[in-house]
N, C-alpha and C positions, 0 to 999 in steps of 0.2 A: 484509506478509510479515515474518516474524521469522527472522533468521538463527539457525541451529542447527548450528554447525560448518560443514561444506561444503554443507549443504542449507538449505532454507527451509521454513517452515510458514505457511499462511494463518491469520491471526488475526482479520481482519475484512474485510468488503466495505464500502467507504465510499461508493460511488456506482455506479449501473448505468443503462443505457439513455440515456446522454447523446447528443445529436445529434453527428454527425461534425464540424460546424463549431465546436463549443465548444472553446476553447483553455485554459480555466481553470475551476476549480470550487472552492468553499469547502466544506470538510468538517470535522467534529468528530471527534477521536480518542476512541473509547469509553473510559470510565473503567476497564474491565476488561482493557485491553491490558497485557500484562506488560512490565516494564522490560527493556531490552536493545537490541541492534542490530536495526534494521528497514529495510525497503525498501518503496517504493511500486511496484506493478506496474500498468501501464496496458496494456489490451488492446483490440483492435479486431476483434471477431467472429472471433478466432483468426487474423487476418491479420497482426497486428503485436503483439509483446510488447515493452514497454520498461520497464526498471527504473530507479528513481531511484538516486542515490548513497546509500550507507548513512547513516542518521541514528540518533541515540540517543533512547530514551524512558526517562525516569526517573520514579520514584515521586513522587507529590506529597506 
């Protein structure tokens, strides 16, 4: 998710369909993700939404 003022916009889905017992996953950030402030969103079939702390993405 990328922060855009008071709202957010989905930029990429990094993983789907993970078993409930999985507590970590390694992902690669796609090269076309724009620079700026981002958040990770973790959901569990609509039962739980959890956002990470904000982090920055910079151009390489």
